[in-house]
NUTIRO-342173 format. One record per residue (C-alpha): residue number from 0; residue in one letter; x, y, z. Coordinates in pm, 1 decimal. Example, Ala and Ser with C-alpha at 12.3 -4.5 7.8 and 13.67 -1.06 7.14 Angstrom:
<sites>
0, a, 1230.0, -450.0, 780.0
1, s, 1367.0, -106.0, 714.0
</sites>
This chain:
<sites>
0, m, 6509.5, 10736.0, 17776.3
1, i, 6666.6, 10419.4, 17900.6
2, n, 6478.1, 10240.4, 18172.7
3, y, 6765.3, 10117.8, 18386.7
4, e, 6549.0, 9902.2, 18610.9
5, e, 6414.1, 9717.2, 18307.8
6, e, 6764.2, 9675.6, 18164.8
7, i, 6894.0, 9539.6, 18495.8
8, n, 6607.3, 9288.5, 18511.0
9, r, 6686.2, 9167.1, 18156.8
10, f, 7060.1, 9142.8, 18223.2
11, k, 7211.3, 8794.8, 18198.3
12, p, 7576.0, 8768.1, 18303.8
13, s, 7819.8, 8610.8, 18063.2
14, l, 7987.3, 8283.1, 18146.0
15, d, 8295.1, 8288.7, 18365.7
16, v, 8623.9, 8189.9, 18205.1
17, d, 8615.6, 7851.3, 18380.0
18, q, 8265.6, 7783.6, 18251.2
19, i, 8367.5, 7881.9, 17899.2
20, e, 8672.3, 7654.0, 17913.6
21, d, 8452.7, 7363.6, 18026.6
22, a, 8202.3, 7430.1, 17749.4
23, i, 8474.7, 7444.1, 17485.5
24, v, 8655.3, 7132.8, 17609.2
25, k, 8332.4, 6930.8, 17605.5
26, v, 8275.5, 7007.3, 17237.1
27, d, 8480.1, 6790.3, 17003.1
28, l, 8595.0, 7034.8, 16739.3
29, t, 8829.0, 6965.6, 16452.7
30, d, 9072.3, 7252.2, 16434.5
31, m, 9296.6, 7355.9, 16148.1
32, n, 9590.2, 7160.2, 16292.4
33, d, 9386.6, 6837.8, 16289.2
34, i, 9283.9, 6898.1, 15927.8
35, m, 9640.5, 6969.6, 15813.5
36, t, 9774.1, 6663.6, 15998.9
37, k, 9514.4, 6442.2, 15829.5
38, l, 9593.1, 6585.9, 15484.8
39, i, 9966.3, 6529.0, 15532.9
40, e, 9911.7, 6173.1, 15656.4
41, d, 9690.0, 6101.2, 15355.0
42, a, 9947.2, 6249.1, 15115.2
43, i, 10227.5, 6040.6, 15269.7
44, a, 10016.9, 5724.6, 15250.8
45, e, 9924.1, 5796.0, 14888.7
46, k, 10286.3, 5856.7, 14796.2
47, k, 10390.1, 5526.4, 14955.9
48, d, 10117.5, 5346.8, 14760.1
49, t, 10231.8, 5494.1, 14427.7
50, e, 10598.0, 5407.0, 14495.8
51, k, 10520.7, 5035.2, 14533.2
</sites>
């Protein structure tokens, strides 16, 4: 059987949405958009160098 008192004592609430947003914003993550932007910039720069 499930011991509900024990389960309640072990329960840890999840973060609130505001706390999650703060945690995510504080972490500097490179997302797919950043990667694609960098690849396009590099390709444009390389093309300009080969055209000279």
